[in-house]
PDB file of N, CA, C, O and CB in Angstrom:
ATOM      1  N   MET A   1      34.944 110.823 107.492  1.00  0.00           N
ATOM      2  CA  MET A   1      36.136 110.301 107.246  1.00  0.00           C
ATOM      3  C   MET A   1      36.839 111.805 107.905  1.00  0.00           C
ATOM      4  O   MET A   1      36.544 113.000 107.903  1.00  0.00           O
ATOM      5  CB  MET A   1      36.417 109.750 105.491  1.00  0.00           C
ATOM      6  N   LYS A   2      37.916 110.948 108.438  1.00  0.00           N
ATOM      7  CA  LYS A   2      39.368 111.960 108.621  1.00  0.00           C
ATOM      8  C   LYS A   2      39.930 112.373 107.531  1.00  0.00           C
ATOM      9  O   LYS A   2      40.304 111.619 106.632  1.00  0.00           O
ATOM     10  CB  LYS A   2      40.576 111.328 109.295  1.00  0.00           C
ATOM     11  N   ASN A   3      40.051 113.816 107.525  1.00  0.00           N
ATOM     12  CA  ASN A   3      41.189 114.196 107.148  1.00  0.00           C
ATOM     13  C   ASN A   3      42.338 113.975 106.977  1.00  0.00           C
ATOM     14  O   ASN A   3      43.092 114.563 107.752  1.00  0.00           O
ATOM     15  CB  ASN A   3      41.301 114.671 107.429  1.00  0.00           C
ATOM     16  N   ARG A   4      42.901 113.174 106.055  1.00  0.00           N
ATOM     17  CA  ARG A   4      44.595 112.569 106.301  1.00  0.00           C
ATOM     18  C   ARG A   4      45.363 113.893 105.382  1.00  0.00           C
ATOM     19  O   ARG A   4      45.155 114.867 104.658  1.00  0.00           O
ATOM     20  CB  ARG A   4      45.007 110.492 105.362  1.00  0.00           C
ATOM     21  N   THR A   5      46.288 113.142 105.985  1.00  0.00           N
ATOM     22  CA  THR A   5      47.338 113.954 104.892  1.00  0.00           C
ATOM     23  C   THR A   5      48.219 113.429 103.826  1.00  0.00           C
ATOM     24  O   THR A   5      48.499 112.230 103.839  1.00  0.00           O
ATOM     25  CB  THR A   5      48.297 114.608 105.585  1.00  0.00           C
ATOM     26  N   PHE A   6      48.602 114.071 103.066  1.00  0.00           N
ATOM     27  CA  PHE A   6      49.245 113.367 101.745  1.00  0.00           C
ATOM     28  C   PHE A   6      49.721 111.982 102.248  1.00  0.00           C
ATOM     29  O   PHE A   6      49.270 110.851 102.067  1.00  0.00           O
ATOM     30  CB  PHE A   6      50.624 114.270 101.047  1.00  0.00           C
ATOM     31  N   GLU A   7      50.780 112.450 102.939  1.00  0.00           N
ATOM     32  CA  GLU A   7      51.592 111.057 103.076  1.00  0.00           C
ATOM     33  C   GLU A   7      50.855 109.737 103.917  1.00  0.00           C
ATOM     34  O   GLU A   7      51.319 108.602 103.808  1.00  0.00           O
ATOM     35  CB  GLU A   7      53.029 111.435 103.924  1.00  0.00           C
ATOM     36  N   GLU A   8      49.693 110.024 104.734  1.00  0.00           N
ATOM     37  CA  GLU A   8      48.517 109.079 105.965  1.00  0.00           C
ATOM     38  C   GLU A   8      47.843 108.415 104.321  1.00  0.00           C
ATOM     39  O   GLU A   8      47.654 107.213 104.133  1.00  0.00           O
ATOM     40  CB  GLU A   8      46.831 110.511 107.470  1.00  0.00           C
ATOM     41  N   LYS A   9      47.647 109.183 103.585  1.00  0.00           N
ATOM     42  CA  LYS A   9      46.963 108.557 102.102  1.00  0.00           C
ATOM     43  C   LYS A   9      47.808 107.415 101.187  1.00  0.00           C
ATOM     44  O   LYS A   9      47.352 106.381 100.699  1.00  0.00           O
ATOM     45  CB  LYS A   9      46.771 109.914 100.991  1.00  0.00           C
ATOM     46  N   LEU A  10      49.049 107.885 101.119  1.00  0.00           N
ATOM     47  CA  LEU A  10      49.465 106.981 100.601  1.00  0.00           C
ATOM     48  C   LEU A  10      49.741 106.023 101.374  1.00  0.00           C
ATOM     49  O   LEU A  10      49.510 105.075 100.624  1.00  0.00           O
ATOM     50  CB  LEU A  10      50.249 107.257  99.974  1.00  0.00           C
ATOM     51  N   GLU A  11      50.186 105.425 102.674  1.00  0.00           N
ATOM     52  CA  GLU A  11      50.587 105.211 103.636  1.00  0.00           C
ATOM     53  C   GLU A  11      49.339 103.987 103.488  1.00  0.00           C
ATOM     54  O   GLU A  11      49.686 102.825 103.277  1.00  0.00           O
ATOM     55  CB  GLU A  11      50.785 106.416 104.703  1.00  0.00           C
ATOM     56  N   LEU A  12      47.745 104.377 103.628  1.00  0.00           N
ATOM     57  CA  LEU A  12      46.808 103.671 103.531  1.00  0.00           C
ATOM     58  C   LEU A  12      46.533 102.850 102.311  1.00  0.00           C
ATOM     59  O   LEU A  12      46.060 101.715 102.378  1.00  0.00           O
ATOM     60  CB  LEU A  12      45.969 104.364 103.800  1.00  0.00           C
ATOM     61  N   SER A  13      46.848 103.466 101.178  1.00  0.00           N
ATOM     62  CA  SER A  13      46.863 102.927 100.012  1.00  0.00           C
ATOM     63  C   SER A  13      47.663 101.860  99.985  1.00  0.00           C
ATOM     64  O   SER A  13      47.295 100.806  99.466  1.00  0.00           O
ATOM     65  CB  SER A  13      47.155 103.741  99.122  1.00  0.00           C
ATOM     66  N   LYS A  14      48.713 101.998 100.480  1.00  0.00           N
ATOM     67  CA  LYS A  14      49.829 100.948 100.718  1.00  0.00           C
ATOM     68  C   LYS A  14      49.462  99.365 101.402  1.00  0.00           C
ATOM     69  O   LYS A  14      49.809  98.247 101.021  1.00  0.00           O
ATOM     70  CB  LYS A  14      50.859 101.704 101.738  1.00  0.00           C
ATOM     71  N   GLU A  15      48.827  99.689 102.276  1.00  0.00           N
ATOM     72  CA  GLU A  15      48.056  98.874 103.321  1.00  0.00           C
ATOM     73  C   GLU A  15      47.121  98.682 102.601  1.00  0.00           C
ATOM     74  O   GLU A  15      47.109  97.479 102.864  1.00  0.00           O
ATOM     75  CB  GLU A  15      47.664  99.409 104.662  1.00  0.00           C
ATOM     76  N   ILE A  16      45.765  98.855 101.453  1.00  0.00           N
ATOM     77  CA  ILE A  16      45.016  98.210 100.777  1.00  0.00           C
ATOM     78  C   ILE A  16      45.752  97.540  99.718  1.00  0.00           C
ATOM     79  O   ILE A  16      45.411  96.432  99.303  1.00  0.00           O
ATOM     80  CB  ILE A  16      44.058  98.958 100.396  1.00  0.00           C
ATOM     81  N   LEU A  17      46.514  98.028  99.378  1.00  0.00           N
ATOM     82  CA  LEU A  17      47.341  96.963  98.014  1.00  0.00           C
ATOM     83  C   LEU A  17      47.975  95.889  98.764  1.00  0.00           C
ATOM     84  O   LEU A  17      47.879  94.724  98.378  1.00  0.00           O
ATOM     85  CB  LEU A  17      48.787  97.805  96.957  1.00  0.00           C
ATOM     86  N   ASN A  18      48.588  96.197  99.766  1.00  0.00           N
ATOM     87  CA  ASN A  18      48.763  94.646 100.710  1.00  0.00           C
ATOM     88  C   ASN A  18      47.672  93.751 100.931  1.00  0.00           C
ATOM     89  O   ASN A  18      47.698  92.558 100.627  1.00  0.00           O
ATOM     90  CB  ASN A  18      49.158  94.872 102.203  1.00  0.00           C
ATOM     91  N   LYS A  19      46.468  94.496 101.603  1.00  0.00           N
ATOM     92  CA  LYS A  19      45.474  93.603 101.932  1.00  0.00           C
ATOM     93  C   LYS A  19      44.788  92.824 100.430  1.00  0.00           C
ATOM     94  O   LYS A  19      44.128  91.792 100.548  1.00  0.00           O
ATOM     95  CB  LYS A  19      44.349  94.520 102.835  1.00  0.00           C
ATOM     96  N   LEU A  20      44.967  93.274  99.446  1.00  0.00           N
ATOM     97  CA  LEU A  20      44.528  92.762  97.974  1.00  0.00           C
ATOM     98  C   LEU A  20      45.420  91.824  97.459  1.00  0.00           C
ATOM     99  O   LEU A  20      45.161  91.056  96.532  1.00  0.00           O
ATOM    100  CB  LEU A  20      44.448  93.877  96.909  1.00  0.00           C
ATOM    101  N   MET A  21      46.248  91.877  97.938  1.00  0.00           N
ATOM    102  CA  MET A  21      47.238  90.933  97.262  1.00  0.00           C
ATOM    103  C   MET A  21      47.550  89.439  98.199  1.00  0.00           C
ATOM    104  O   MET A  21      48.408  88.559  98.130  1.00  0.00           O
ATOM    105  CB  MET A  21      48.736  91.867  97.062  1.00  0.00           C
ATOM    106  N   ASN A  22      46.509  89.665  98.973  1.00  0.00           N
ATOM    107  CA  ASN A  22      46.292  88.354 100.225  1.00  0.00           C
ATOM    108  C   ASN A  22      45.326  87.552  99.260  1.00  0.00           C
ATOM    109  O   ASN A  22      44.527  88.218  98.601  1.00  0.00           O
ATOM    110  CB  ASN A  22      45.370  88.870 102.094  1.00  0.00           C
ATOM    111  N   PRO A  23      45.333  86.228  99.131  1.00  0.00           N
ATOM    112  CA  PRO A  23      44.681  85.525  98.108  1.00  0.00           C
ATOM    113  C   PRO A  23      43.506  84.979  98.616  1.00  0.00           C
ATOM    114  O   PRO A  23      42.535  84.567  97.982  1.00  0.00           O
ATOM    115  CB  PRO A  23      45.479  84.528  97.526  1.00  0.00           C
ATOM    116  N   ASN A  24      43.778  85.032 100.475  1.00  0.00           N
ATOM    117  CA  ASN A  24      42.580  84.489 101.010  1.00  0.00           C
ATOM    118  C   ASN A  24      41.270  85.209 100.728  1.00  0.00           C
ATOM    119  O   ASN A  24      40.286  84.495 100.535  1.00  0.00           O
ATOM    120  CB  ASN A  24      42.742  84.398 102.382  1.00  0.00           C
ATOM    121  N   ILE A  25      41.121  86.614 100.675  1.00  0.00           N
ATOM    122  CA  ILE A  25      40.336  87.694 100.688  1.00  0.00           C
ATOM    123  C   ILE A  25      39.062  87.130  99.635  1.00  0.00           C
ATOM    124  O   ILE A  25      39.211  86.694  98.493  1.00  0.00           O
ATOM    125  CB  ILE A  25      41.237  89.103 100.206  1.00  0.00           C
ATOM    126  N   THR A  26      38.146  87.242 100.179  1.00  0.00           N
ATOM    127  CA  THR A  26      36.975  87.436  99.062  1.00  0.00           C
ATOM    128  C   THR A  26      36.898  88.036  98.059  1.00  0.00           C
ATOM    129  O   THR A  26      37.764  88.906  97.967  1.00  0.00           O
ATOM    130  CB  THR A  26      36.075  87.856  99.370  1.00  0.00           C
ATOM    131  N   LEU A  27      35.878  87.927  96.798  1.00  0.00           N
ATOM    132  CA  LEU A  27      35.830  88.919  95.869  1.00  0.00           C
ATOM    133  C   LEU A  27      35.266  90.145  96.603  1.00  0.00           C
ATOM    134  O   LEU A  27      35.722  91.285  96.509  1.00  0.00           O
ATOM    135  CB  LEU A  27      35.021  88.494  94.653  1.00  0.00           C
ATOM    136  N   GLU A  28      34.032  89.697  97.474  1.00  0.00           N
ATOM    137  CA  GLU A  28      33.533  91.355  97.856  1.00  0.00           C
ATOM    138  C   GLU A  28      34.315  91.956  98.686  1.00  0.00           C
ATOM    139  O   GLU A  28      34.113  93.168  98.770  1.00  0.00           O
ATOM    140  CB  GLU A  28      32.159  91.556  98.554  1.00  0.00           C
ATOM    141  N   GLU A  29      35.484  91.353  99.596  1.00  0.00           N
ATOM    142  CA  GLU A  29      36.407  92.155 100.175  1.00  0.00           C
ATOM    143  C   GLU A  29      37.359  93.108  99.267  1.00  0.00           C
ATOM    144  O   GLU A  29      37.804  94.233  99.497  1.00  0.00           O
ATOM    145  CB  GLU A  29      37.164  91.286 100.927  1.00  0.00           C
ATOM    146  N   SER A  30      37.533  92.085  97.943  1.00  0.00           N
ATOM    147  CA  SER A  30      38.646  92.685  97.148  1.00  0.00           C
ATOM    148  C   SER A  30      37.984  93.965  96.555  1.00  0.00           C
ATOM    149  O   SER A  30      38.630  95.010  96.626  1.00  0.00           O
ATOM    150  CB  SER A  30      39.250  91.642  95.956  1.00  0.00           C
ATOM    151  N   LEU A  31      36.588  93.976  95.899  1.00  0.00           N
ATOM    152  CA  LEU A  31      36.355  95.088  95.401  1.00  0.00           C
ATOM    153  C   LEU A  31      35.969  96.132  96.754  1.00  0.00           C
ATOM    154  O   LEU A  31      36.156  97.345  96.663  1.00  0.00           O
ATOM    155  CB  LEU A  31      35.250  94.860  94.278  1.00  0.00           C
ATOM    156  N   LYS A  32      35.466  95.556  97.883  1.00  0.00           N
ATOM    157  CA  LYS A  32      35.582  97.084  98.855  1.00  0.00           C
ATOM    158  C   LYS A  32      37.121  97.690  98.784  1.00  0.00           C
ATOM    159  O   LYS A  32      37.333  98.886  98.583  1.00  0.00           O
ATOM    160  CB  LYS A  32      35.222  96.749 100.775  1.00  0.00           C
ATOM    161  N   PHE A  33      38.006  96.859  98.945  1.00  0.00           N
ATOM    162  CA  PHE A  33      39.622  97.373  99.098  1.00  0.00           C
ATOM    163  C   PHE A  33      39.762  98.115  98.139  1.00  0.00           C
ATOM    164  O   PHE A  33      40.101  99.281  98.340  1.00  0.00           O
ATOM    165  CB  PHE A  33      40.817  96.349  99.048  1.00  0.00           C
ATOM    166  N   TYR A  34      39.530  97.621  96.791  1.00  0.00           N
ATOM    167  CA  TYR A  34      39.834  98.155  95.512  1.00  0.00           C
ATOM    168  C   TYR A  34      39.198  99.903  95.316  1.00  0.00           C
ATOM    169  O   TYR A  34      39.793 100.936  95.007  1.00  0.00           O
ATOM    170  CB  TYR A  34      39.108  97.004  94.384  1.00  0.00           C
ATOM    171  N   GLU A  35      37.958  99.672  95.605  1.00  0.00           N
ATOM    172  CA  GLU A  35      37.154 101.225  95.766  1.00  0.00           C
ATOM    173  C   GLU A  35      37.614 101.870  96.978  1.00  0.00           C
ATOM    174  O   GLU A  35      37.496 103.089  97.107  1.00  0.00           O
ATOM    175  CB  GLU A  35      35.412 101.146  95.922  1.00  0.00           C
ATOM    176  N   GLU A  36      38.107 101.177  97.833  1.00  0.00           N
ATOM    177  CA  GLU A  36      38.888 102.361  99.223  1.00  0.00           C
ATOM    178  C   GLU A  36      39.904 103.000  98.217  1.00  0.00           C
ATOM    179  O   GLU A  36      39.866 104.134  97.741  1.00  0.00           O
ATOM    180  CB  GLU A  36      39.994 101.407 100.967  1.00  0.00           C
ATOM    181  N   GLY A  37      40.651 102.190  98.043  1.00  0.00           N
ATOM    182  CA  GLY A  37      41.591 102.498  97.336  1.00  0.00           C
ATOM    183  C   GLY A  37      41.936 103.547  96.515  1.00  0.00           C
ATOM    184  O   GLY A  37      42.895 104.316  96.576  1.00  0.00           O
ATOM    185  N   LEU A  38      40.991 103.469  95.713  1.00  0.00           N
ATOM    186  CA  LEU A  38      40.969 104.306  94.430  1.00  0.00           C
ATOM    187  C   LEU A  38      40.363 105.358  94.851  1.00  0.00           C
ATOM    188  O   LEU A  38      40.605 106.236  94.023  1.00  0.00           O
ATOM    189  CB  LEU A  38      40.293 103.754  93.191  1.00  0.00           C
ATOM    190  N   ALA A  39      39.422 105.949  96.034  1.00  0.00           N
ATOM    191  CA  ALA A  39      38.970 106.940  96.812  1.00  0.00           C
ATOM    192  C   ALA A  39      40.434 107.398  97.126  1.00  0.00           C
ATOM    193  O   ALA A  39      40.814 108.380  96.489  1.00  0.00           O
ATOM    194  CB  ALA A  39      37.947 106.508  98.050  1.00  0.00           C
ATOM    195  N   GLU A  40      41.408 106.774  98.108  1.00  0.00           N
ATOM    196  CA  GLU A  40      42.107 107.812  98.435  1.00  0.00           C
ATOM    197  C   GLU A  40      43.141 108.087  97.680  1.00  0.00           C
ATOM    198  O   GLU A  40      43.857 109.007  98.076  1.00  0.00           O
ATOM    199  CB  GLU A  40      42.455 107.748  99.542  1.00  0.00           C
ATOM    200  N   ILE A  41      43.520 107.382  96.386  1.00  0.00           N
ATOM    201  CA  ILE A  41      44.265 107.900  95.450  1.00  0.00           C
ATOM    202  C   ILE A  41      43.623 109.334  94.998  1.00  0.00           C
ATOM    203  O   ILE A  41      44.026 110.440  95.358  1.00  0.00           O
ATOM    204  CB  ILE A  41      44.391 106.873  94.346  1.00  0.00           C
ATOM    205  N   LYS A  42      42.775 109.117  94.322  1.00  0.00           N
ATOM    206  CA  LYS A  42      42.299 110.354  93.763  1.00  0.00           C
ATOM    207  C   LYS A  42      41.827 111.604  94.508  1.00  0.00           C
ATOM    208  O   LYS A  42      41.251 112.479  93.862  1.00  0.00           O
ATOM    209  CB  LYS A  42      41.341 110.022  93.050  1.00  0.00           C
ATOM    210  N   LEU A  43      42.025 111.746  95.794  1.00  0.00           N
ATOM    211  CA  LEU A  43      42.020 112.639  96.737  1.00  0.00           C
ATOM    212  C   LEU A  43      43.456 112.781  96.715  1.00  0.00           C
ATOM    213  O   LEU A  43      43.753 113.962  96.536  1.00  0.00           O
ATOM    214  CB  LEU A  43      41.329 112.282  98.032  1.00  0.00           C
ATOM    215  N   ALA A  44      44.540 111.963  96.838  1.00  0.00           N
ATOM    216  CA  ALA A  44      45.748 112.594  97.097  1.00  0.00           C
ATOM    217  C   ALA A  44      46.012 112.997  95.766  1.00  0.00           C
ATOM    218  O   ALA A  44      46.680 114.030  95.825  1.00  0.00           O
ATOM    219  CB  ALA A  44      46.841 111.757  97.778  1.00  0.00           C
ATOM    220  N   GLN A  45      45.776 112.627  94.462  1.00  0.00           N
ATOM    221  CA  GLN A  45      45.991 113.476  93.253  1.00  0.00           C
ATOM    222  C   GLN A  45      45.383 114.939  93.540  1.00  0.00           C
ATOM    223  O   GLN A  45      46.191 115.859  93.411  1.00  0.00           O
ATOM    224  CB  GLN A  45      45.269 112.775  91.927  1.00  0.00           C
ATOM    225  N   ARG A  46      44.110 115.271  93.899  1.00  0.00           N
ATOM    226  CA  ARG A  46      44.077 116.223  93.682  1.00  0.00           C
ATOM    227  C   ARG A  46      44.692 117.134  94.740  1.00  0.00           C
ATOM    228  O   ARG A  46      44.887 118.331  94.530  1.00  0.00           O
ATOM    229  CB  ARG A  46      43.024 116.330  93.347  1.00  0.00           C
ATOM    230  N   MET A  47      45.072 116.347  96.205  1.00  0.00           N
ATOM    231  CA  MET A  47      46.488 117.344  96.730  1.00  0.00           C
ATOM    232  C   MET A  47      47.123 117.795  96.041  1.00  0.00           C
ATOM    233  O   MET A  47      47.306 119.011  95.987  1.00  0.00           O
ATOM    234  CB  MET A  47      47.487 116.904  97.398  1.00  0.00           C
ATOM    235  N   ILE A  48      47.718 116.857  95.215  1.00  0.00           N
ATOM    236  CA  ILE A  48      48.978 117.023  94.641  1.00  0.00           C
ATOM    237  C   ILE A  48      48.711 118.231  93.715  1.00  0.00           C
ATOM    238  O   ILE A  48      49.431 119.228  93.655  1.00  0.00           O
ATOM    239  CB  ILE A  48      49.523 115.694  93.903  1.00  0.00           C
ATOM    240  N   GLU A  49      47.518 118.004  92.958  1.00  0.00           N
ATOM    241  CA  GLU A  49      46.967 119.276  91.997  1.00  0.00           C
ATOM    242  C   GLU A  49      46.969 120.707  92.392  1.00  0.00           C
ATOM    243  O   GLU A  49      47.330 121.637  91.671  1.00  0.00           O
ATOM    244  CB  GLU A  49      45.560 119.100  91.699  1.00  0.00           C
ATOM    245  N   LYS A  50      46.436 120.808  93.866  1.00  0.00           N
ATOM    246  CA  LYS A  50      46.355 121.817  94.614  1.00  0.00           C
ATOM    247  C   LYS A  50      47.938 122.756  94.890  1.00  0.00           C
ATOM    248  O   LYS A  50      48.278 123.939  94.843  1.00  0.00           O
ATOM    249  CB  LYS A  50      45.699 121.179  95.865  1.00  0.00           C
ATOM    250  N   ALA A  51      48.508 121.610  95.150  1.00  0.00           N
ATOM    251  CA  ALA A  51      49.704 121.815  95.207  1.00  0.00           C
ATOM    252  C   ALA A  51      50.812 122.627  94.214  1.00  0.00           C
ATOM    253  O   ALA A  51      51.711 123.445  94.411  1.00  0.00           O
ATOM    254  CB  ALA A  51      49.930 120.764  95.343  1.00  0.00           C
ATOM    255  N   LYS A  52      50.373 122.099  93.313  1.00  0.00           N
ATOM    256  CA  LYS A  52      51.275 122.226  92.141  1.00  0.00           C
ATOM    257  C   LYS A  52      50.866 123.781  91.590  1.00  0.00           C
ATOM    258  O   LYS A  52      51.705 124.445  90.981  1.00  0.00           O
ATOM    259  CB  LYS A  52      50.987 120.887  90.925  1.00  0.00           C
ATOM    260  N   VAL A  53      49.389 124.345  91.881  1.00  0.00           N
ATOM    261  CA  VAL A  53      48.796 125.564  91.564  1.00  0.00           C
ATOM    262  C   VAL A  53      49.129 126.522  92.520  1.00  0.00           C
ATOM    263  O   VAL A  53      49.148 127.712  92.207  1.00  0.00           O
ATOM    264  CB  VAL A  53      47.424 125.471  91.435  1.00  0.00           C
ATOM    265  N   LYS A  54      49.387 126.155  93.619  1.00  0.00           N
ATOM    266  CA  LYS A  54      49.765 127.044  94.926  1.00  0.00           C
ATOM    267  C   LYS A  54      51.480 127.018  94.160  1.00  0.00           C
ATOM    268  O   LYS A  54      51.617 128.139  93.671  1.00  0.00           O
ATOM    269  CB  LYS A  54      49.429 126.088  96.977  1.00  0.00           C
ATOM    270  N   ILE A  55      52.511 126.347  93.949  1.00  0.00           N
ATOM    271  CA  ILE A  55      53.739 126.963  93.603  1.00  0.00           C
ATOM    272  C   ILE A  55      53.577 127.738  92.325  1.00  0.00           C
ATOM    273  O   ILE A  55      54.188 128.774  92.065  1.00  0.00           O
ATOM    274  CB  ILE A  55      54.827 125.947  93.485  1.00  0.00           C
ATOM    275  N   GLU A  56      52.475 126.992  91.355  1.00  0.00           N
ATOM    276  CA  GLU A  56      52.734 128.325  90.406  1.00  0.00           C
ATOM    277  C   GLU A  56      52.252 129.964  90.725  1.00  0.00           C
ATOM    278  O   GLU A  56      52.468 130.856  89.905  1.00  0.00           O
ATOM    279  CB  GLU A  56      51.988 127.978  89.074  1.00  0.00           C
ATOM    280  N   ILE A  57      51.662 130.174  91.865  1.00  0.00           N
ATOM    281  CA  ILE A  57      51.322 131.555  92.284  1.00  0.00           C
ATOM    282  C   ILE A  57      52.574 131.979  92.843  1.00  0.00           C
ATOM    283  O   ILE A  57      53.072 133.084  92.624  1.00  0.00           O
ATOM    284  CB  ILE A  57      50.105 131.693  93.311  1.00  0.00           C
ATOM    285  N   ILE A  58      53.215 130.842  93.769  1.00  0.00           N
ATOM    286  CA  ILE A  58      54.017 131.777  94.496  1.00  0.00           C
ATOM    287  C   ILE A  58      55.133 131.941  93.457  1.00  0.00           C
ATOM    288  O   ILE A  58      55.934 132.843  93.700  1.00  0.00           O
ATOM    289  CB  ILE A  58      54.506 131.261  96.003  1.00  0.00           C
ATOM    290  N   GLU A  59      55.330 131.198  92.299  1.00  0.00           N
ATOM    291  CA  GLU A  59      56.514 131.679  91.408  1.00  0.00           C
ATOM    292  C   GLU A  59      56.497 133.064  90.816  1.00  0.00           C
ATOM    293  O   GLU A  59      57.398 133.902  90.777  1.00  0.00           O
ATOM    294  CB  GLU A  59      56.644 130.786  90.262  1.00  0.00           C
ATOM    295  N   LYS A  60      55.167 133.111  90.331  1.00  0.00           N
ATOM    296  CA  LYS A  60      54.440 133.820  89.718  1.00  0.00           C
ATOM    297  C   LYS A  60      54.941 135.358  90.354  1.00  0.00           C
ATOM    298  O   LYS A  60      55.546 136.304  89.849  1.00  0.00           O
ATOM    299  CB  LYS A  60      52.943 133.300  89.885  1.00  0.00           C
ATOM    300  N   LYS A  61      54.309 135.073  91.865  1.00  0.00           N
ATOM    301  CA  LYS A  61      54.388 136.222  92.568  1.00  0.00           C
ATOM    302  C   LYS A  61      56.208 137.307  92.735  1.00  0.00           C
ATOM    303  O   LYS A  61      56.491 138.504  92.786  1.00  0.00           O
ATOM    304  CB  LYS A  61      53.781 135.550  94.044  1.00  0.00           C
ATOM    305  N   SER A  62      56.958 136.056  92.764  1.00  0.00           N
ATOM    306  CA  SER A  62      58.446 136.056  92.781  1.00  0.00           C
ATOM    307  C   SER A  62      59.075 136.965  91.758  1.00  0.00           C
ATOM    308  O   SER A  62      59.936 137.834  91.888  1.00  0.00           O
ATOM    309  CB  SER A  62      58.960 134.669  92.556  1.00  0.00           C
ATOM    310  N   LEU A  63      58.422 136.537  90.716  1.00  0.00           N
ATOM    311  CA  LEU A  63      58.912 137.480  89.321  1.00  0.00           C
ATOM    312  C   LEU A  63      58.865 138.785  89.474  1.00  0.00           C
ATOM    313  O   LEU A  63      59.191 139.527  88.547  1.00  0.00           O
ATOM    314  CB  LEU A  63      58.070 137.316  88.048  1.00  0.00           C
TER     315      LEU A  63
END
């Protein structure tokens, strides 16, 4: 899997959400998209947490 930026992960999540909103997709497709979307969101959340830690470290150094 390609390492995506945070912004790319958000865009992909939006695309997946649009696919999930399609009334013509099958249940199997819905489950696949749902699982993929959750995985991307979890990775994006981890990126946010890492950024928060870096910010805290930077702020402590500047005191």
